[in-house]
N, C-alpha and C positions, 0 to 999 in steps of 0.2 A: 503494500500500500504506499503510495507516494504522497507526500504532503508538500504543499507549497511553502517557501520560506521568504518572509518578508524581511529584508535587511533592516538593521538598526543604523540610522543615519546618525552622525555624530552631530550635525547642526541643521536645525529646521530649514536654513537657506539651501541645503544641500539635497533637499527633497526633489525627486524628478517631477516633471510636469503633471503625471497622472495623480500624484499625491500632493494636495493642497492644504494649507492650513486652515482652521475654523475661520479665521478672519477674512482669508481670501475666498473661502466657499460663502461666507455672507455677502461679501462684495459682488461676486458673481450673481448671487440670487437677486440682490438688489438691482443690479444692472439688467438682469433679465426681466425683472417686473417692471422696471422704468421703460424698457423696450417695448414690451407688450401694452403698457399705458400710452406710450407714444405713438406706436401703430394704430390703437383703438381711437386715439384722438383724430389722426389723420383720416381714418375711414369713417368715423363718426361724423366729422365735418361733412363729408359727401351725403351721409344718410340724412342728416338734418336739413342740407340744402334741398334734397329730393323731397323729405317730408314737408318742407316749406311749400313747395310747389302744390303738394296736395292740400294743404291747409287753406291757400289762396282759393282753390277751387272751391273747397268744401265752405269756405266763409261766403263765397259769391253765390253758390247755387244749392248749397246742402247737400251735395252728394260727394261721393269718393270716386275720382276718375281712375279707373282701372287701366286707362290707356295712358297714363302718363309715363310709365316706364317705357314703352314702345315709342312713344313721341321722343323720348329723350335718345333712344336707340337710333331713330331715322335721323335725328340731329347728328349724331356721332358720325352716321354714314355720310350725312352731307359734308361734314367737316373733312373727313377722308377722301371724298371724292373731290371737293374743290382744291384740296391740298395736293392731290395727285395731278391735277390739271395745272398747278403752278402757282397758285395763290399761297402767300405765306401762311403759316400756320395759325397766326393770331387773327389775321384777317379772314381765314376760312372758319374759325369759331365764331367771328363776328357774323359773317353770312348765315351759318347755322343758327345762331341765336334769333337774328332777324326773321329768317323764314320760320322759325318755331313760333315766334310771337304771333305771325299772321295765321300760322295754323291753328294755335290755340283759340284766337280770337275767330277765326272762321268755323272752329267746331263749336263754339258757343253760339255763334249767330245762325248757323244752318242745320244743327244737329239737336242742340240742347233747348234752345229758347223756344221752338215750336211746341214743345211739351209743357211749357209753363213752370213755374217754380212752387206749386202747391205741393203738399206732402203726398198726395196721390200719385204725383209724376215721379217721385224718387225711384221707385223700382223700375219703370220703363227707362229712366234715363241711365241707371246703373246697367241695365241690358244693353242700351246703346254704347255706352263706354267699353264694355266687354267686346262687343262687336267690333268697335274700331281697333280695340288691341289686337284682336286676332287677325283684322284686315291687314294692320300694319306690318305685322310679324311675318304674315305670308307674302305680303308685298315686298319686304325687305329681301326675303329669301329669293324671290322671283327676280328681283331687279340685280342684286349683288351676289346671289349664291349663299351658301351655308358654310363655305370654308372660312376660317378665321384670316382676318387681316391685321396687321401691325400698324398701328398708329405711333407715330413719334411722341415723346413726351414733351408737352407743352413748355415745361420749364427746365429742359435740359436732363442729361443723365448724371449719375454720380449721387453722392450722398452727403449729408451734413451732420457732423457729430454734435452730440448735446449730452451733457452730463454722463458720458460713458455709454450712451446709447447713440444710435444713428437713425437718420431718416432720410428718405430719398429726396432729391430735388423737387421732384414732381409732387411728392406728398406735402413738403413744405410749401411750395408754391400754391398747391390747392388750398391749405389752411389759410395762407394770406388772401387768397381770392374769395374764399367763403366768408372770411371776416370783413373784406371791404363789401362784399354784396350785403351782408347783414347790416352795415353801418348805413348804406345807401338806402335799404328799404327802411330802416328805422327812420332816417331822416325824411323819406317820403311820406310815412303813415303818419308821423308825429309831428312834422315841422312844416309841412305845406297843405295849402287849402285843398289841392288835388287828393292828396292822401286822406284827409278828413272826410272828404267827398265819398271817396271809396269806401272807407269804414262805414260811413252812414248807409251807403247804398246797400251794403252786404249786411248790416245788422238790423237795419228796419227799413226794408224798400218803400213801404207805404208812406211812412213819415218822411223819407228822403224826397218822394216825388211830390209831396206836399210843400217841401221846401224849395222846390225848384231843381233839385239835383237830377240830372239825366241818369236815372238808374240803368237803363238798357246799356248805354255807353260805359257805364263804370264797371258793369259785370263782364262787359266784352273785353275791357282792358285787363280786368282782373284773370280772366282765362289766358289772354295773350302774355301776361307776366309769368303765369305758371308754365306755360310752354317755353318761354324764354330762360327761365331758371333751370327747368328741367333739362333744356338743350346744353346748357353750360356744364350741368351735372354729367351728361353723356359724353360730352367731348373732354372733360378731365378725367373721367375714369376709364375711357376707351384704351388708353395706353397701359393701364394696369390689367385690365380684363380681357383684352384682345377683342377685336371688333367682330361679332357674329350676331344673327338675329335674336339669340336668346340671352344675349349678355346681361340684360336689365331685370331679369326674372328674380334673382335673388336680391338685387339692389332694391327693387320695390318692396319685397317682404320687409327687408329692414327699415325702408322708410315708413311703411305701415306702422310697424313697432315704435318708430320714434314717433310718430304723430299721434300714436294712441297713448303713449306713455307722455308725452308733453301736453296733449289736448289737442284735439282736432280744429279748435277755435282759436288757437294761440301760436302766432308765428314765433314768438320767443320759445314757447314750449317746444316747438318742432326742432329748432336749433339744439336746445338743451337735451332734448330727448335723443337726438342723434348723437350726442357726445356720450351720453350714458350708455346707450345701445352698443356703440362702437367699442367702448372700453371694456364692457360687461361681456361682449362676445369674444373679444381677444383673451381676457382673464380666464373665461370659462373654459375656453378651447385649450389653453395652456395648461391650467391647473387641475381640470377634471378630465381623468383619463377616459372615462366612459363616453364623454362629449368628443373631444380631441377636434381636429380640423375637419372631419367628415361629417359632424353632426351639428356644426355651430349654428347652423339655421335654426335648429331647436331652440336656440335661445331666443330668438326673436319671437318665435311663436309662444314661448312659456311667458315672455314679457306680456304679449297681447293678452293672453288668457287670464294672467294675473292682474293686469289693470282693469280690464273688463269686469272682473269679480269684484276687485277691492275698491276702485275708484275710477268708474267708468268715464268721467269727465277728464281724466288725466291729471297730472301734476298742477299744470297751469290753466287748464280748462275752466270754463264756468259751468255749473250746475244748471240743467234746463229746468225751468219751472212751468208745468203743464196746469192751466186752470180747468177744472172739471165742474 
């Protein structure tokens, strides 16, 4: 019977790389934890931005737009196609965002508005958005095929070090872009007359009409903004997911979890919920063996179920009061 012998080293500094001291082990553990948190923040920013587009549509029409992910996917294809034709990548993203704004506004005008905004129309409208989702998915496969396409990173390759952890330049640039987007939307909704009119049109359309606010135009612009935000998310996430017709399915699930957690009527909640979902997904996938990387989507499903059971309005949402 053979036994393995571990040599006794005279000095702890003589330890081979495979044998680390407790302090070094703790440092590595903290670095790994920080790395997962940093990765979660980077992905959570995209989840929050996508959830924000869902919230804008929900506030405008009272429905969940299941086609939001496929609209973002089409925008990513537009970015790739126009860049392939020779446009600079930044300008290609701008074109995709502009086209998606028009697409979102057109969807509201020609597919959503004819059904009205009453509660009885919500189910037909949800079915319409599901139909648009399937049509866009099939259309993308018909036009561009189902093979994955590589999209160059918007903010360049390489990584940035931070407190012993690292984050890719693409992820760091995405964080900055989402932060700038959040600041612009905050100023728009809180500091401008146009933003106040949009909030009034979405929260109480009847009173807004009596005040002279063009509610229909405000709702159309709200859908357009949601399409534009989704387009930006699609263009930013395409280099990481690789471009193909089903690339946004998982992203949409995380966006639903973020909006549910933050509150479907709260733009701030959507962004905060996205960060929480992103960090929780990474930590659970790393430290819970039964979940791992293969079942991280289950984290989003569990968050949705837990919030709906415990606090249906979300962390920042308002509780609906029904008069009977």
